[in-house]
C-alpha positions in Angstrom: 13.1 60.6 14.7 16.1 60.2 12.3 16.4 58.3 9.0 17.1 54.6 9.4 20.1 53.0 7.7 17.6 50.6 6.1 15.8 53.5 4.3 19.1 54.9 3.3 20.2 51.6 1.8 16.9 51.2 0.0 17.1 54.7 -1.6 20.7 54.1 -2.6 19.7 50.8 -4.2 16.9 52.5 -6.1 19.5 55.0 -7.5 22.2 52.4 -8.1 22.0 52.6 -11.9 23.3 56.2 -11.6 27.0 56.9 -11.5 28.0 59.7 -9.1 25.6 59.1 -6.3 27.0 59.5 -2.8 25.7 60.4 0.6 26.8 62.1 3.8 25.3 61.8 7.3 24.4 65.1 9.0 22.7 65.2 12.4 21.0 61.8 12.0 19.8 62.5 8.5 21.4 62.2 5.1 22.4 64.4 2.2 22.2 62.7 -1.2 24.7 64.0 -3.8 24.6 63.5 -7.5 28.0 64.2 -9.1 29.0 66.4 -6.1 25.8 68.5 -6.0 23.2 68.2 -3.3 20.2 66.7 -4.9 18.1 65.4 -2.0 17.8 65.0 1.7 16.6 61.9 3.6 14.8 63.1 6.7 12.6 61.0 9.0 12.5 58.3 6.3 11.3 60.7 3.7 13.0 61.5 0.4 13.0 65.3 -0.2 14.4 66.8 -3.4 15.3 70.4 -4.2 12.4 72.2 -5.8 14.1 73.0 -9.1 11.9 73.5 -12.2 12.4 70.0 -13.6 11.5 68.4 -10.2 8.4 70.6 -9.9 7.4 69.5 -13.4 8.0 65.8 -12.8 6.2 65.9 -9.4 2.9 67.7 -10.1 0.9 68.0 -6.9 3.8 66.9 -4.7 3.7 68.3 -1.2 6.3 70.7 0.0 7.9 69.6 3.2 10.8 70.9 5.4 13.8 69.1 6.7 12.7 69.6 10.3 9.5 70.8 11.9 9.3 74.6 11.7 12.0 74.8 9.1 11.7 77.5 6.4 13.5 75.6 3.7 10.8 73.8 1.7 11.6 70.8 -0.4 9.5 68.5 -2.6 8.5 65.2 -1.0 8.9 62.2 -3.3 6.3 59.6 -2.4 6.9 57.1 -5.2 10.3 55.9 -4.1 9.5 52.3 -5.2 9.7 53.4 -8.9 13.4 53.0 -9.7 13.1 54.3 -13.3 11.2 57.4 -12.2 13.8 58.2 -9.5 16.6 57.8 -11.9 15.0 60.0 -14.5 14.2 62.6 -11.8 17.8 62.9 -10.7 19.0 63.1 -14.3 16.5 65.8 -15.1 17.4 67.8 -12.0 21.2 67.7 -12.4 21.7 70.8 -14.6 19.5 72.9 -12.3 21.2 71.9 -9.1 23.5 74.6 -7.6 27.2 74.0 -7.8 28.9 73.1 -4.6 30.3 76.0 -2.6 34.0 76.3 -2.5 35.6 76.1 0.9 37.8 78.9 2.1 41.2 78.1 3.5 
C-alpha cells in the first residue's frame, strides 16, 4: 500500500504555517523536507520522523517503525497528526539536529 495523495495534502496542510516545507515522491511514498533537510517520511499513510534527540524527547513512548516491512531503518511514528501546533513545534525542534543534505557529485 502506498501513501494516498489525500494524506499527503492533509500533512502538508498541518505544516502550512512553516516556511521551507517541501516534498518529493519516491516509490509511491513521500519524503518531507524542512529547509532542504529530510525531516520525515510518509509511508502507508503514516508520518515517520527521524529519531533525533528532540523528536525522541517530544514523542515519549512513540513506537519505532520502518519505512517498509523488514526494513532496518527505524523511525518514530507520529500518531497525533491532528495537532497542528504540536507538529509545527516538532519540526522546528528537530531542524538543527537533522543531517545536512548530501552534495551530489558531478
